[in-house]
NUKOLMI-15848 format. One record per residue (C-alpha): residue number from 1; residue in one letter; x, y, z. Coordinates in pm, 1 decimal, padded with zeros to 6 digits. Layout:
# residues N
NUM  A  X  Y  Z
...
# end
This chain:
# residues 171
1  X  00000.0  00000.0  00000.0
2  X  00155.3  00328.9  -00109.6
3  X  00108.6  00655.9  00072.4
4  X  00002.8  00973.3  -00097.7
5  X  00090.7  01336.9  -00050.6
6  X  -00190.0  01565.9  00058.4
7  X  -00138.4  01938.9  00119.4
8  X  -00275.3  02053.5  00454.3
9  X  -00336.0  02407.4  00335.3
10  X  -00142.1  02607.5  00594.7
11  X  00195.4  02767.1  00529.0
12  X  00273.9  02529.5  00245.4
13  X  00319.5  02232.3  00474.4
14  X  00200.3  01902.6  00336.7
15  X  00119.6  01587.5  00521.6
16  X  00103.7  01229.8  00405.1
17  X  -00209.0  01019.0  00435.7
18  X  -00152.5  00953.6  00806.0
19  X  -00060.4  00585.8  00778.8
20  X  00260.6  00469.4  00944.8
21  X  00433.3  00408.9  00609.6
22  X  00395.7  00769.1  00490.0
23  X  00633.3  01062.2  00512.6
24  X  00560.1  01404.2  00651.3
25  X  00765.2  01681.9  00490.7
26  X  00838.9  02013.8  00658.9
27  X  01014.0  02301.7  00479.5
28  X  01319.1  02397.4  00686.7
29  X  01231.3  02767.5  00691.5
30  X  00892.4  02688.7  00843.7
31  X  01056.5  02450.5  01092.0
32  X  01295.4  02722.1  01210.5
33  X  01013.9  02973.7  01252.9
34  X  00794.1  02727.3  01442.5
35  X  01065.9  02600.2  01670.7
36  X  01272.9  02917.7  01710.3
37  X  01596.1  02770.4  01585.7
38  X  01680.9  03081.4  01385.4
39  X  01823.2  02905.2  01081.6
40  X  01626.3  02944.6  00763.5
41  X  01741.4  02709.9  00490.0
42  X  01468.7  02783.0  00238.5
43  X  01510.9  02504.5  -00018.2
44  X  01595.5  02223.2  00220.4
45  X  01337.2  01983.9  00354.9
46  X  01344.8  01814.4  00692.8
47  X  01193.7  01470.4  00712.7
48  X  00984.5  01359.4  01005.5
49  X  00921.2  00998.7  00920.4
50  X  00837.8  00645.6  01004.3
51  X  00929.4  00494.2  00668.9
52  X  00770.1  00160.6  00587.7
53  X  00692.2  00059.3  00945.3
54  X  00508.5  -00272.3  00939.3
55  X  00222.2  -00280.8  01187.3
56  X  00067.1  -00576.1  01367.1
57  X  -00229.6  -00556.6  01131.7
58  X  -00013.7  -00600.3  00821.5
59  X  00189.7  -00902.2  00937.2
60  X  -00067.7  -01182.6  00883.0
61  X  -00142.7  -01081.1  00525.1
62  X  00227.9  -01018.8  00453.6
63  X  00315.1  -01368.9  00575.0
64  X  00038.9  -01517.6  00360.7
65  X  00154.9  -01316.1  00059.1
66  X  00524.8  -01404.5  00093.9
67  X  00468.8  -01768.1  00189.0
68  X  00152.3  -01891.3  00014.5
69  X  00201.9  -02249.0  00137.3
70  X  00194.0  -02140.6  00501.9
71  X  -00179.8  -02202.8  00506.1
72  X  -00184.8  -02520.5  00709.5
73  X  -00429.5  -02651.9  00962.7
74  X  -00324.0  -02399.7  01226.6
75  X  -00300.4  -02090.0  01007.5
76  X  -00612.9  -01876.2  01018.4
77  X  -00826.4  -01936.5  00709.2
78  X  -00928.0  -01572.1  00693.6
79  X  -00712.0  -01271.6  00747.0
80  X  -00704.7  -01219.1  01117.9
81  X  -00571.0  -00950.5  01341.2
82  X  -00423.7  -01210.1  01577.0
83  X  -00054.9  -01140.1  01541.0
84  X  00049.6  -01402.3  01797.6
85  X  -00136.7  -01683.1  01620.4
86  X  00007.2  -01584.3  01282.8
87  X  00359.0  -01564.6  01426.0
88  X  00321.3  -01904.3  01593.7
89  X  00218.2  -02055.7  01258.7
90  X  00515.1  -01883.2  01094.9
91  X  00745.6  -02029.9  01361.8
92  X  00602.8  -02378.9  01306.3
93  X  00640.2  -02339.4  00929.9
94  X  01004.6  -02233.1  00968.6
95  X  01073.6  -02518.1  01212.5
96  X  00929.9  -02767.3  00958.6
97  X  01151.6  -02626.2  00684.4
98  X  01461.5  -02659.2  00904.8
99  X  01378.9  -03010.9  01025.7
100  X  01303.1  -03122.7  00667.7
101  X  01639.9  -02977.4  00559.9
102  X  01465.8  -02747.3  00312.4
103  X  01740.5  -02486.3  00338.9
104  X  01606.4  -02264.6  00060.3
105  X  01269.6  -02228.1  00234.1
106  X  01430.9  -02189.4  00577.2
107  X  01652.4  -01908.9  00446.6
108  X  01347.3  -01738.6  00294.4
109  X  01164.5  -01762.3  00628.7
110  X  01458.3  -01620.7  00823.7
111  X  01499.9  -01338.4  00573.4
112  X  01131.7  -01252.0  00603.2
113  X  01154.4  -01257.8  00982.7
114  X  01457.6  -01027.8  00962.9
115  X  01264.0  -00786.5  00742.5
116  X  00968.6  -00790.1  00983.1
117  X  01204.9  -00727.7  01274.8
118  X  01387.6  -00440.5  01101.4
119  X  01079.5  -00268.9  00963.2
120  X  00823.7  -00368.3  01224.8
121  X  00683.0  -00141.7  01488.9
122  X  00744.6  -00210.6  01856.3
123  X  00459.0  -00461.5  01883.9
124  X  00584.4  -00661.4  01583.2
125  X  00938.8  -00668.9  01722.6
126  X  00816.3  -00791.0  02061.0
127  X  00613.6  -01072.2  01905.5
128  X  00906.5  -01179.0  01688.1
129  X  01134.5  -01188.1  01992.2
130  X  00885.0  -01369.5  02215.2
131  X  00746.2  -01615.7  01961.6
132  X  00968.3  -01660.2  01656.2
133  X  01314.9  -01620.6  01809.8
134  X  01208.3  -01809.4  02123.4
135  X  01127.6  -02109.2  01900.3
136  X  01487.9  -02137.4  01773.5
137  X  01579.3  -02368.4  02061.7
138  X  01322.1  -02624.6  01944.9
139  X  01496.3  -02678.2  01611.1
140  X  01857.6  -02573.0  01670.4
141  X  02063.5  -02879.8  01571.5
142  X  02313.1  -03030.3  01811.7
143  X  02556.3  -03118.1  01531.7
144  X  02820.5  -02844.0  01506.6
145  X  02827.8  -02827.1  01124.7
146  X  02449.2  -02820.2  01090.5
147  X  02432.4  -02554.2  01360.2
148  X  02682.6  -02336.7  01172.0
149  X  02484.9  -02374.8  00849.7
150  X  02164.7  -02273.0  01026.0
151  X  02335.3  -01981.1  01201.4
152  X  02454.1  -01850.3  00865.8
153  X  02089.9  -01823.3  00752.2
154  X  01961.6  -01636.5  01058.0
155  X  01994.4  -01256.8  01033.9
156  X  02252.7  -01120.6  01278.6
157  X  01997.5  -00908.6  01465.9
158  X  01773.3  -01209.0  01531.1
159  X  02064.2  -01431.4  01627.5
160  X  02180.4  -01166.7  01875.5
161  X  01831.6  -01165.2  02031.0
162  X  01841.7  -01546.2  02047.4
163  X  02181.5  -01545.8  02218.7
164  X  02058.0  -01286.0  02467.6
165  X  01759.1  -01509.4  02546.1
166  X  01976.5  -01819.3  02585.5
167  X  02233.0  -01642.6  02803.4
168  X  01957.9  -01484.8  03012.5
169  X  01790.5  -01818.6  03076.3
170  X  02114.2  -01989.5  03180.5
171  X  02092.0  -02263.0  02913.6
# end
């Protein structure tokens, strides 16, 4: 879903559609007048933004779109707003890919999880940490070589969260 630019009608300031993925642009001269900074750079634009933040409401449909075969018995048949249920299904789907040694699919799942973690809002990040990353222990191989192969597929940010969880639990 793309945002659109809509002028607000006062002092030449425009505002995007209001969704989290849109950008609000403020002319620098107006910014300096409003906030008393005293610098007036007339042709520059300051960005106040939350670019492409993925919300909890977008995750279930994004998972379904990126991984069409995720629709198993546990995945909601209709688009639902239950982020935890969708993330649990995503975790199970990823675990199945790893245990079946489907490395291409596992890498795709980890990449998607990394994208959701990087671009997700706070709620999405929390659910990924508490559901998806927490599930790593259930499928992390004991064999050193297999473990290294799997680690190479997991985005560094997610693996750091996993290590923090493991170290915090005393495992």
